[in-house]
N, C-alpha and C positions, 0 to 999 in steps of 0.2 A: 401133206396138210399146206393151208392157205398163209400166208405171212401178214394177217390180219389179226388187228384186236378189233373188240366188240364196246361199243359206247352205250349207254342208255341215255336217252332221250327224256328230257322232263315235261311232263303237259301240264300247262299253267290254262288258267284263263280268268280273265277281268271281266265280271258281268257276261251282259249278253253279246256281248262287241266284241270280245277277242281273244281269241284262244292260240295255242301256239305249242308247239314239240321243240322244245330248246336243247341244243348242245350245251353245257357245262362241265366241262370235262373234269374239274378239278383236280385228282390225282394224275389225270391222262393229259394234264395240260400240254407235257412237252411234245405231245405226240400228234399236235394238231397246230403248234406253234409256227408261224403268228398268227394265227386267228386266235383269238380270245374267247369265243364266243358265236353261234349261229341261231336265231330264231325263227325258224316255218309258221309263221303266221298268219291267220285270217283277221281281219279288222274292219268292224262293219261304222265303227264311231270314236270319237275323241276318246283316248286311252291313258296317254301320259302328258301331264302337265309340261311347260316347259321347264328344260332340264340343262344342267350341265356336263359339258365332256371334256375330257384333259386326257393326254398323254397316250391316246390312239385314234383310230377313225371309226365313224361311225358308218357303214354302206346300206344303202337301202336296193334291193333288187327287186322289182316286181314281177310278178311271171304274165303272159301274156292272156290270162284267162281270168284277170282280176277285171272284174266290173266297174271300178273305177280307179282313178289316180290319185297321188297322193302331195297336200298341199303341204310343201316342203319350205322352213324359214328358219334364218338363224340371225345371231346379233352381229353378222357380218353384215347384216342388210340384205342376204340372199332372199329372194323369195318366187319360188318355180315349183310348177306341175312338174312331179314326177311319175309319166304315164305308162300304165301296160306293156310289160315290155322293158322298159328305161330302167336306167341305173342312176344314183347320187351317192356321190362319196364326201362325207364330209373328214377333213383331216384335221382333229381337234388342237395339236399341236397344244400351246402353254392354256388353251381355253377358250373354250363358246359354249353360246347359251342354243339349244336347239329343239324346236318341236316338228312333227309331222302329224297329221291327220287326214280323213279319208275325204275325197273331193266332192264326191258324192252321196247326198243323203239317203242312208238305207241300202246302200249298194257294199259291197264285200271286195275289200282290196284283198291279192294272196299275193302274198309278197316272202323276204326272207331280209331278215335285219342282222348285220353281218358287222362282229366288230373285228379288226385286224387293228392291232401292235403296230407301234410305229417304231422305229429304231430310235433308241435311247439319245441318239443327238442329235435328233429334229423334234424329241419331245418337249423343246422351249421354244419352238419354232411359232411364227404366226399363222395361224388357223386358215385355212381354204377348201373350197370345194372345186369338185369336177362332177361334171354332169353328161349324157351319153342317152341321145333320144332313142327311142327303141328302132327307128328305121336306119340306124348307125350301126347298129351292133350287128358286127360281121356274123353270117352264117356260115354253115358249111354241111352237105347233104349229101346222101347216098340212098339208094334203094331201102326204105323202111326206118333211115335213121336221119334226125336232124339236130344238130347242135349249134346253138346262139354261143357265141363266144363275147362275152360283156367285158370279161378281164383275162387282160392274158393271149395265150397263141394258142392253139391247136390246128394240127393238121392244113397248114399254110393261113388259117384266116389269125387274124390277130387286131387285138382291140385297140382302139387308136389311142388311146387313153393309156398314162403313164402315170400311176399311184408312185404315192412314196414308199409303199411298202412290194417286194415282190410277189404278188401271188395273181393266183389262175383261178376262175371261175367258169365253169360251162354248165350250160343248161341242156339237157341231154334227151330226148324225144326218142321212145323205138315203139315202131307197129310190133305186133304181136309177133314171137320168134324170132325177132330182128336182133341183130349184136353189132358191138360194137366195142373195140380194143382201142383203150386209154394209154396211151404211153406218157407214163411220168420220169422227170428226168431223175439222176443222180443228187443227192441230197436238198431233196425236198419232200416233206410230209404230204400225203394225203387225204382225203375221206370221202364219201360218198354219200350223200343223205337222198335215201328216197322220198319221192315228191307224190306220185300217185301210182298206184298199180305195184306188181309185183315186177322185180327185177334180181335175176341171177348175179352175182357180182364171186367174178371167181367161184364158181360153182356155189356159191351157197344164196339162199333167197331172202330179199331184205323187201319190207312194203311197205307202203305210203304211209299207213294207219297206224305202223307197228312201233314203239318206243326203241329202237335202235339200229345202228348204222358200224360199217367198218370203216374204222382207221387202220391208214396204211403206214409205218413208219417210214422216214427216212431212211433210204441205203447209199452204198458208195457205187452202187451203179443204177441205171435204168431200170423198171419196173415194166410191167404193161397190167393192167387191171382189165378183165374182162367183163362186159356188161351185156346179159341178154334177157329181153322182155319173157315173160311168161305171162298165161290164160288173162291175154288180150293187150292192148297198148300202155305203155309205162314210163315215166318220166323221174329221171335223179340229175342232183344237181351235182358236179363234182368241184372239190376245191383241189388246189394245193399250193404251198408254198414254202419258202427258204426259211428256213427257222433262222429267229434271232439269238436264242439261246441268252436271253437278259433277265433279269429278275421281273417280276411283276407286282407292284403292291397296289392293293385294291383300297378302292373305298367309295362306295356306291358306285355311279358312273363314272368315274375317274382313276384313271391305270397310269403308275409312274414306273421308272425302275429304279428308282430308290426310296424310303422313308422319307427322307428331307426335301424331295422333289414331289412327293405328294402332297408334305404340309407346304409345302410354298402353292401349292395349287389351289389347296383347300382355303387358304390365308388368301390369295388371289380373287377365287369366287366372290367370299364374305366382305370382300373390298369393294365389290362390281367390278372390278378389274376385265371379265368376262365378259362385258357389254350387257345391253339388257334387247329383245325383241323390239320391234318396231309396231 
């Protein structure tokens, strides 16, 4: 029997211009730590108004098949275009106001919105951002398999980013019947999110249109995850991270390691200390 748990994904829609399959783990949160959640989404219009973040990082990764990019801006004065294949990391720290909207009217952005916890000692730091252009994402290839490495390292390909939380993100494309082994270091949680097509993960099929994915809890020794595309080409995103093992106190788009810190963040936002969008 394979050593993974099954998580259910939640479908959500906002009008005709936003749909997503979201990983919101609830009782399984410890199994994806330091990730707080992931939304695999398709966006074709403005969806969320400017909103605050505090205590964690909001990360946007656009797939290469996105029809348009994302106009990103925040209360730090950042204003940039996240292009298809690129990644933008907003470390909210003690607080930031943020907004993202598709750059092209009537075109669909295919992306993942990833929420990564910050170590408690960094949750009071000043917010900052990291960006990675599509052409700067390392790529590892072998016959039938292409792996983009926007975060972390895989098979000698290393992302140039050094984020404040130790995580890896792999964008794995497999041709029909192609196989790839992903090695996960000891003491790291991992999960595999199907993006399209059907992939056998350690011998069990997972489909990009189905609301389920496998989660691999951290072990004291390395593990190998076997991926194989069946019934045509397929794509998955592989996430790994070293768990922080700290409390998480949520309130809307803020998450802190203590109730007191959360209360202070809420007060700071209400007082205007997170700044405003220009």
